[in-house]
Jmol script that loads the backbone (N, CA, C; Angstrom):
load data "model"
ATOM      1  N   MET A   1       0.837  -1.182   0.002  1.00  0.00           N
ATOM      2  CA  MET A   1      -0.003   0.005   0.000  1.00  0.00           C
ATOM      3  C   MET A   1       0.880   1.251  -0.003  1.00  0.00           C
ATOM      4  N   ILE A   2       0.564   2.199  -0.849  1.00  0.00           N
ATOM      5  CA  ILE A   2       1.313   3.433  -0.967  1.00  0.00           C
ATOM      6  C   ILE A   2       0.934   4.368   0.163  1.00  0.00           C
ATOM      7  N   ASP A   3       1.927   5.047   0.698  1.00  0.00           N
ATOM      8  CA  ASP A   3       1.712   6.011   1.777  1.00  0.00           C
ATOM      9  C   ASP A   3       0.827   7.154   1.292  1.00  0.00           C
ATOM     10  N   SER A   4      -0.286   7.357   1.945  1.00  0.00           N
ATOM     11  CA  SER A   4      -1.242   8.398   1.520  1.00  0.00           C
ATOM     12  C   SER A   4      -0.776   9.811   1.870  1.00  0.00           C
ATOM     13  N   ASN A   5       0.361   9.935   2.546  1.00  0.00           N
ATOM     14  CA  ASN A   5       0.879  11.262   2.865  1.00  0.00           C
ATOM     15  C   ASN A   5       1.576  11.906   1.671  1.00  0.00           C
ATOM     16  N   PHE A   6       1.796  11.143   0.605  1.00  0.00           N
ATOM     17  CA  PHE A   6       2.382  11.702  -0.613  1.00  0.00           C
ATOM     18  C   PHE A   6       1.305  12.349  -1.465  1.00  0.00           C
ATOM     19  N   GLU A   7       1.664  13.466  -2.117  1.00  0.00           N
ATOM     20  CA  GLU A   7       0.765  14.130  -3.042  1.00  0.00           C
ATOM     21  C   GLU A   7       1.517  14.409  -4.344  1.00  0.00           C
ATOM     22  N   ILE A   8       0.818  14.281  -5.445  1.00  0.00           N
ATOM     23  CA  ILE A   8       1.379  14.528  -6.770  1.00  0.00           C
ATOM     24  C   ILE A   8       0.592  15.676  -7.406  1.00  0.00           C
ATOM     25  N   ASP A   9       1.302  16.722  -7.852  1.00  0.00           N
ATOM     26  CA  ASP A   9       0.647  17.862  -8.499  1.00  0.00           C
ATOM     27  C   ASP A   9       1.338  18.186  -9.800  1.00  0.00           C
ATOM     28  N   PHE A  10       0.553  18.247 -10.876  1.00  0.00           N
ATOM     29  CA  PHE A  10       1.060  18.698 -12.162  1.00  0.00           C
ATOM     30  C   PHE A  10       0.966  20.207 -12.190  1.00  0.00           C
ATOM     31  N   VAL A  11       2.067  20.875 -12.506  1.00  0.00           N
ATOM     32  CA  VAL A  11       2.088  22.326 -12.470  1.00  0.00           C
ATOM     33  C   VAL A  11       2.756  22.894 -13.725  1.00  0.00           C
ATOM     34  N   SER A  12       2.418  24.133 -14.012  1.00  0.00           N
ATOM     35  CA  SER A  12       3.052  24.858 -15.105  1.00  0.00           C
ATOM     36  C   SER A  12       4.011  25.860 -14.464  1.00  0.00           C
ATOM     37  N   ASP A  13       5.287  25.529 -14.490  1.00  0.00           N
ATOM     38  CA  ASP A  13       6.318  26.359 -13.875  1.00  0.00           C
ATOM     39  C   ASP A  13       7.013  27.164 -14.969  1.00  0.00           C
ATOM     40  N   ASN A  14       7.093  28.473 -14.796  1.00  0.00           N
ATOM     41  CA  ASN A  14       7.696  29.352 -15.814  1.00  0.00           C
ATOM     42  C   ASN A  14       9.149  29.024 -16.120  1.00  0.00           C
ATOM     43  N   LYS A  15       9.835  28.350 -15.202  1.00  0.00           N
ATOM     44  CA  LYS A  15      11.240  27.999 -15.421  1.00  0.00           C
ATOM     45  C   LYS A  15      11.398  26.884 -16.452  1.00  0.00           C
ATOM     46  N   TYR A  16      10.313  26.179 -16.761  1.00  0.00           N
ATOM     47  CA  TYR A  16      10.394  25.024 -17.632  1.00  0.00           C
ATOM     48  C   TYR A  16       9.525  25.202 -18.873  1.00  0.00           C
ATOM     49  N   GLU A  17       9.946  24.563 -19.947  1.00  0.00           N
ATOM     50  CA  GLU A  17       9.217  24.632 -21.199  1.00  0.00           C
ATOM     51  C   GLU A  17       7.956  23.769 -21.152  1.00  0.00           C
ATOM     52  N   ASN A  18       8.050  22.620 -20.511  1.00  0.00           N
ATOM     53  CA  ASN A  18       6.942  21.676 -20.408  1.00  0.00           C
ATOM     54  C   ASN A  18       6.358  21.670 -19.009  1.00  0.00           C
ATOM     55  N   ILE A  19       5.240  20.990 -18.883  1.00  0.00           N
ATOM     56  CA  ILE A  19       4.593  20.845 -17.567  1.00  0.00           C
ATOM     57  C   ILE A  19       5.545  20.053 -16.642  1.00  0.00           C
ATOM     58  N   THR A  20       5.478  20.324 -15.352  1.00  0.00           N
ATOM     59  CA  THR A  20       6.306  19.628 -14.384  1.00  0.00           C
ATOM     60  C   THR A  20       5.408  18.948 -13.353  1.00  0.00           C
ATOM     61  N   VAL A  21       6.017  18.092 -12.547  1.00  0.00           N
ATOM     62  CA  VAL A  21       5.272  17.399 -11.489  1.00  0.00           C
ATOM     63  C   VAL A  21       5.985  17.622 -10.167  1.00  0.00           C
ATOM     64  N   GLU A  22       5.230  18.027  -9.173  1.00  0.00           N
ATOM     65  CA  GLU A  22       5.776  18.190  -7.823  1.00  0.00           C
ATOM     66  C   GLU A  22       5.309  17.034  -6.957  1.00  0.00           C
ATOM     67  N   ILE A  23       6.215  16.487  -6.156  1.00  0.00           N
ATOM     68  CA  ILE A  23       5.886  15.428  -5.208  1.00  0.00           C
ATOM     69  C   ILE A  23       6.064  16.012  -3.817  1.00  0.00           C
ATOM     70  N   SER A  24       5.006  15.940  -3.042  1.00  0.00           N
ATOM     71  CA  SER A  24       5.013  16.465  -1.669  1.00  0.00           C
ATOM     72  C   SER A  24       4.798  15.317  -0.682  1.00  0.00           C
ATOM     73  N   TYR A  25       5.291  15.527   0.514  1.00  0.00           N
ATOM     74  CA  TYR A  25       5.064  14.576   1.603  1.00  0.00           C
ATOM     75  C   TYR A  25       4.581  15.359   2.801  1.00  0.00           C
ATOM     76  N   LYS A  26       3.407  14.998   3.277  1.00  0.00           N
ATOM     77  CA  LYS A  26       2.779  15.708   4.400  1.00  0.00           C
ATOM     78  C   LYS A  26       2.710  17.211   4.138  1.00  0.00           C
ATOM     79  N   LYS A  27       2.255  17.548   2.924  1.00  0.00           N
ATOM     80  CA  LYS A  27       2.016  18.940   2.499  1.00  0.00           C
ATOM     81  C   LYS A  27       3.305  19.752   2.282  1.00  0.00           C
ATOM     82  N   GLN A  28       4.470  19.108   2.305  1.00  0.00           N
ATOM     83  CA  GLN A  28       5.727  19.819   2.087  1.00  0.00           C
ATOM     84  C   GLN A  28       6.412  19.259   0.841  1.00  0.00           C
ATOM     85  N   MET A  29       6.730  20.142  -0.104  1.00  0.00           N
ATOM     86  CA  MET A  29       7.293  19.702  -1.368  1.00  0.00           C
ATOM     87  C   MET A  29       8.658  19.080  -1.153  1.00  0.00           C
ATOM     88  N   LEU A  30       8.835  17.913  -1.762  1.00  0.00           N
ATOM     89  CA  LEU A  30      10.105  17.183  -1.711  1.00  0.00           C
ATOM     90  C   LEU A  30      10.913  17.413  -2.966  1.00  0.00           C
ATOM     91  N   CYS A  31      10.255  17.255  -4.115  1.00  0.00           N
ATOM     92  CA  CYS A  31      10.992  17.312  -5.359  1.00  0.00           C
ATOM     93  C   CYS A  31      10.068  17.662  -6.516  1.00  0.00           C
ATOM     94  N   GLN A  32      10.714  17.970  -7.639  1.00  0.00           N
ATOM     95  CA  GLN A  32       9.984  18.321  -8.854  1.00  0.00           C
ATOM     96  C   GLN A  32      10.625  17.554 -10.008  1.00  0.00           C
ATOM     97  N   LEU A  33       9.794  16.959 -10.855  1.00  0.00           N
ATOM     98  CA  LEU A  33      10.258  16.265 -12.050  1.00  0.00           C
ATOM     99  C   LEU A  33       9.917  17.092 -13.272  1.00  0.00           C
ATOM    100  N   ASN A  34      10.847  17.107 -14.250  1.00  0.00           N
ATOM    101  CA  ASN A  34      10.558  17.802 -15.505  1.00  0.00           C
ATOM    102  C   ASN A  34      11.116  16.996 -16.677  1.00  0.00           C
ATOM    103  N   LYS A  35      10.543  17.260 -17.852  1.00  0.00           N
ATOM    104  CA  LYS A  35      10.977  16.535 -19.049  1.00  0.00           C
ATOM    105  C   LYS A  35      11.479  17.481 -20.132  1.00  0.00           C
ATOM    106  N   ASP A  36      12.034  18.598 -19.739  1.00  0.00           N
ATOM    107  CA  ASP A  36      12.533  19.566 -20.717  1.00  0.00           C
ATOM    108  C   ASP A  36      13.692  19.019 -21.562  1.00  0.00           C
ATOM    109  N   SER A  37      14.436  18.054 -21.032  1.00  0.00           N
ATOM    110  CA  SER A  37      15.544  17.452 -21.787  1.00  0.00           C
ATOM    111  C   SER A  37      15.101  16.242 -22.600  1.00  0.00           C
ATOM    112  N   GLY A  38      13.798  15.950 -22.563  1.00  0.00           N
ATOM    113  CA  GLY A  38      13.258  14.826 -23.315  1.00  0.00           C
ATOM    114  C   GLY A  38      12.630  13.791 -22.396  1.00  0.00           C
ATOM    115  N   ALA A  39      11.716  13.027 -22.955  1.00  0.00           N
ATOM    116  CA  ALA A  39      11.016  11.998 -22.165  1.00  0.00           C
ATOM    117  C   ALA A  39      11.950  10.903 -21.687  1.00  0.00           C
ATOM    118  N   ASP A  40      13.067  10.717 -22.386  1.00  0.00           N
ATOM    119  CA  ASP A  40      14.036   9.694 -21.979  1.00  0.00           C
ATOM    120  C   ASP A  40      15.086  10.230 -21.010  1.00  0.00           C
ATOM    121  N   LYS A  41      14.966  11.515 -20.653  1.00  0.00           N
ATOM    122  CA  LYS A  41      15.928  12.144 -19.725  1.00  0.00           C
ATOM    123  C   LYS A  41      15.190  12.965 -18.659  1.00  0.00           C
ATOM    124  N   ILE A  42      14.227  12.357 -17.999  1.00  0.00           N
ATOM    125  CA  ILE A  42      13.476  13.046 -16.943  1.00  0.00           C
ATOM    126  C   ILE A  42      14.449  13.472 -15.853  1.00  0.00           C
ATOM    127  N   GLU A  43      14.336  14.739 -15.440  1.00  0.00           N
ATOM    128  CA  GLU A  43      15.208  15.275 -14.388  1.00  0.00           C
ATOM    129  C   GLU A  43      14.401  15.435 -13.104  1.00  0.00           C
ATOM    130  N   ILE A  44      15.105  15.257 -11.972  1.00  0.00           N
ATOM    131  CA  ILE A  44      14.482  15.448 -10.670  1.00  0.00           C
ATOM    132  C   ILE A  44      15.285  16.478  -9.894  1.00  0.00           C
ATOM    133  N   GLU A  45      14.578  17.394  -9.277  1.00  0.00           N
ATOM    134  CA  GLU A  45      15.210  18.430  -8.445  1.00  0.00           C
ATOM    135  C   GLU A  45      14.630  18.290  -7.036  1.00  0.00           C
ATOM    136  N   PHE A  46      15.515  18.081  -6.064  1.00  0.00           N
ATOM    137  CA  PHE A  46      15.083  17.965  -4.668  1.00  0.00           C
ATOM    138  C   PHE A  46      15.131  19.321  -3.985  1.00  0.00           C
ATOM    139  N   PHE A  47      14.163  19.555  -3.137  1.00  0.00           N
ATOM    140  CA  PHE A  47      14.091  20.817  -2.407  1.00  0.00           C
ATOM    141  C   PHE A  47      14.306  20.550  -0.932  1.00  0.00           C
ATOM    142  N   ASN A  48      15.374  21.090  -0.407  1.00  0.00           N
ATOM    143  CA  ASN A  48      15.612  20.990   1.036  1.00  0.00           C
ATOM    144  C   ASN A  48      16.039  22.329   1.602  1.00  0.00           C
ATOM    145  N   ASP A  49      16.978  22.987   0.957  1.00  0.00           N
ATOM    146  CA  ASP A  49      17.466  24.263   1.473  1.00  0.00           C
ATOM    147  C   ASP A  49      16.486  25.390   1.203  1.00  0.00           C
ATOM    148  N   SER A  50      15.764  25.304   0.091  1.00  0.00           N
ATOM    149  CA  SER A  50      14.900  26.419  -0.296  1.00  0.00           C
ATOM    150  C   SER A  50      13.511  26.339   0.319  1.00  0.00           C
ATOM    151  N   ARG A  51      13.231  25.286   1.034  1.00  0.00           N
ATOM    152  CA  ARG A  51      11.911  25.130   1.659  1.00  0.00           C
ATOM    153  C   ARG A  51      12.058  25.161   3.172  1.00  0.00           C
ATOM    154  N   CYS A  52      11.095  25.730   3.816  1.00  0.00           N
ATOM    155  CA  CYS A  52      11.077  25.771   5.263  1.00  0.00           C
ATOM    156  C   CYS A  52      10.237  24.600   5.756  1.00  0.00           C
ATOM    157  N   PHE A  53      10.900  23.561   6.225  1.00  0.00           N
ATOM    158  CA  PHE A  53      10.183  22.367   6.656  1.00  0.00           C
ATOM    159  C   PHE A  53       9.701  22.538   8.094  1.00  0.00           C
ATOM    160  N   SER A  54       8.481  22.124   8.312  1.00  0.00           N
ATOM    161  CA  SER A  54       7.911  22.148   9.647  1.00  0.00           C
ATOM    162  C   SER A  54       8.658  21.132  10.516  1.00  0.00           C
ATOM    163  N   LYS A  55       8.928  21.495  11.745  1.00  0.00           N
ATOM    164  CA  LYS A  55       9.678  20.590  12.633  1.00  0.00           C
ATOM    165  C   LYS A  55       8.908  19.327  12.951  1.00  0.00           C
ATOM    166  N   ASP A  56       7.586  19.377  12.882  1.00  0.00           N
ATOM    167  CA  ASP A  56       6.800  18.189  13.204  1.00  0.00           C
ATOM    168  C   ASP A  56       6.669  17.220  12.031  1.00  0.00           C
ATOM    169  N   VAL A  57       7.186  17.598  10.872  1.00  0.00           N
ATOM    170  CA  VAL A  57       7.143  16.715   9.710  1.00  0.00           C
ATOM    171  C   VAL A  57       8.510  16.070   9.542  1.00  0.00           C
ATOM    172  N   LYS A  58       8.546  14.763   9.724  1.00  0.00           N
ATOM    173  CA  LYS A  58       9.796  14.019   9.550  1.00  0.00           C
ATOM    174  C   LYS A  58       9.797  13.434   8.146  1.00  0.00           C
ATOM    175  N   HIS A  59      10.812  13.757   7.395  1.00  0.00           N
ATOM    176  CA  HIS A  59      10.930  13.251   6.026  1.00  0.00           C
ATOM    177  C   HIS A  59      11.597  11.884   6.049  1.00  0.00           C
ATOM    178  N   LYS A  60      10.891  10.956   6.616  1.00  0.00           N
ATOM    179  CA  LYS A  60      11.358   9.575   6.686  1.00  0.00           C
ATOM    180  C   LYS A  60      10.182   8.704   6.276  1.00  0.00           C
ATOM    181  N   PHE A  61      10.400   7.912   5.201  1.00  0.00           N
ATOM    182  CA  PHE A  61       9.319   7.096   4.679  1.00  0.00           C
ATOM    183  C   PHE A  61       9.908   5.886   3.985  1.00  0.00           C
ATOM    184  N   ASN A  62       9.074   4.950   3.669  1.00  0.00           N
ATOM    185  CA  ASN A  62       9.483   3.702   3.049  1.00  0.00           C
ATOM    186  C   ASN A  62      10.069   3.956   1.655  1.00  0.00           C
ATOM    187  N   LEU A  63      11.258   3.450   1.405  1.00  0.00           N
ATOM    188  CA  LEU A  63      11.942   3.671   0.130  1.00  0.00           C
ATOM    189  C   LEU A  63      11.174   3.044  -1.032  1.00  0.00           C
ATOM    190  N   ASP A  64      10.662   1.832  -0.841  1.00  0.00           N
ATOM    191  CA  ASP A  64       9.911   1.191  -1.927  1.00  0.00           C
ATOM    192  C   ASP A  64       8.683   2.006  -2.308  1.00  0.00           C
ATOM    193  N   ASN A  65       7.982   2.556  -1.318  1.00  0.00           N
ATOM    194  CA  ASN A  65       6.827   3.404  -1.621  1.00  0.00           C
ATOM    195  C   ASN A  65       7.251   4.635  -2.410  1.00  0.00           C
ATOM    196  N   PHE A  66       8.343   5.263  -1.997  1.00  0.00           N
ATOM    197  CA  PHE A  66       8.821   6.453  -2.694  1.00  0.00           C
ATOM    198  C   PHE A  66       9.241   6.131  -4.115  1.00  0.00           C
ATOM    199  N   MET A  67       9.931   5.013  -4.305  1.00  0.00           N
ATOM    200  CA  MET A  67      10.359   4.625  -5.645  1.00  0.00           C
ATOM    201  C   MET A  67       9.152   4.312  -6.537  1.00  0.00           C
ATOM    202  N   THR A  68       8.118   3.695  -5.970  1.00  0.00           N
ATOM    203  CA  THR A  68       6.899   3.431  -6.724  1.00  0.00           C
ATOM    204  C   THR A  68       6.246   4.741  -7.165  1.00  0.00           C
ATOM    205  N   ILE A  69       6.207   5.699  -6.250  1.00  0.00           N
ATOM    206  CA  ILE A  69       5.637   7.007  -6.579  1.00  0.00           C
ATOM    207  C   ILE A  69       6.463   7.707  -7.650  1.00  0.00           C
ATOM    208  N   LEU A  70       7.795   7.669  -7.511  1.00  0.00           N
ATOM    209  CA  LEU A  70       8.657   8.288  -8.519  1.00  0.00           C
ATOM    210  C   LEU A  70       8.432   7.655  -9.890  1.00  0.00           C
ATOM    211  N   ASN A  71       8.411   6.347  -9.948  1.00  0.00           N
ATOM    212  CA  ASN A  71       8.239   5.669 -11.230  1.00  0.00           C
ATOM    213  C   ASN A  71       6.887   5.924 -11.862  1.00  0.00           C
ATOM    214  N   SER A  72       5.818   5.874 -11.063  1.00  0.00           N
ATOM    215  CA  SER A  72       4.492   6.114 -11.646  1.00  0.00           C
ATOM    216  C   SER A  72       4.340   7.576 -12.064  1.00  0.00           C
ATOM    217  N   THR A  73       4.925   8.483 -11.286  1.00  0.00           N
ATOM    218  CA  THR A  73       4.877   9.913 -11.636  1.00  0.00           C
ATOM    219  C   THR A  73       5.664  10.174 -12.912  1.00  0.00           C
ATOM    220  N   LYS A  74       6.801   9.524 -13.051  1.00  0.00           N
ATOM    221  CA  LYS A  74       7.598   9.664 -14.269  1.00  0.00           C
ATOM    222  C   LYS A  74       6.796   9.237 -15.489  1.00  0.00           C
ATOM    223  N   LEU A  75       6.135   8.097 -15.399  1.00  0.00           N
ATOM    224  CA  LEU A  75       5.313   7.626 -16.534  1.00  0.00           C
ATOM    225  C   LEU A  75       4.178   8.580 -16.828  1.00  0.00           C
ATOM    226  N   ASP A  76       3.544   9.111 -15.789  1.00  0.00           N
ATOM    227  CA  ASP A  76       2.462  10.089 -16.003  1.00  0.00           C
ATOM    228  C   ASP A  76       2.991  11.332 -16.691  1.00  0.00           C
ATOM    229  N   LEU A  77       4.183  11.793 -16.287  1.00  0.00           N
ATOM    230  CA  LEU A  77       4.771  12.977 -16.890  1.00  0.00           C
ATOM    231  C   LEU A  77       5.120  12.738 -18.367  1.00  0.00           C
ATOM    232  N   ILE A  78       5.673  11.577 -18.647  1.00  0.00           N
ATOM    233  CA  ILE A  78       6.016  11.240 -20.039  1.00  0.00           C
ATOM    234  C   ILE A  78       4.778  11.228 -20.910  1.00  0.00           C
ATOM    235  N   ASN A  79       3.675  10.738 -20.387  1.00  0.00           N
ATOM    236  CA  ASN A  79       2.434  10.619 -21.154  1.00  0.00           C
ATOM    237  C   ASN A  79       1.581  11.875 -21.162  1.00  0.00           C
ATOM    238  N   THR A  80       2.072  12.934 -20.540  1.00  0.00           N
ATOM    239  CA  THR A  80       1.318  14.198 -20.515  1.00  0.00           C
ATOM    240  C   THR A  80       1.663  15.032 -21.719  1.00  0.00           C
TER     241      THR A  80
END
end "model"
wireframe off; spacefill off
backbone 0.3
color backbone group
């Protein structure tokens, strides 16, 4: 079962030519995926220094769940 604390949002970010996807955990953005370099070269940008994380939110979660979310989000982005 996938952790329901993860959220996936498709956004139009002015920094990118194509639509991007943000992955959040407990309402705090973790990373953003983009396909500006091509569908076969999806890039991921992690946000840690530029975001103010709430002290009560621990960014510790199951790796397999996170990898499943990354892979399914990547496929969704490619097909968008």
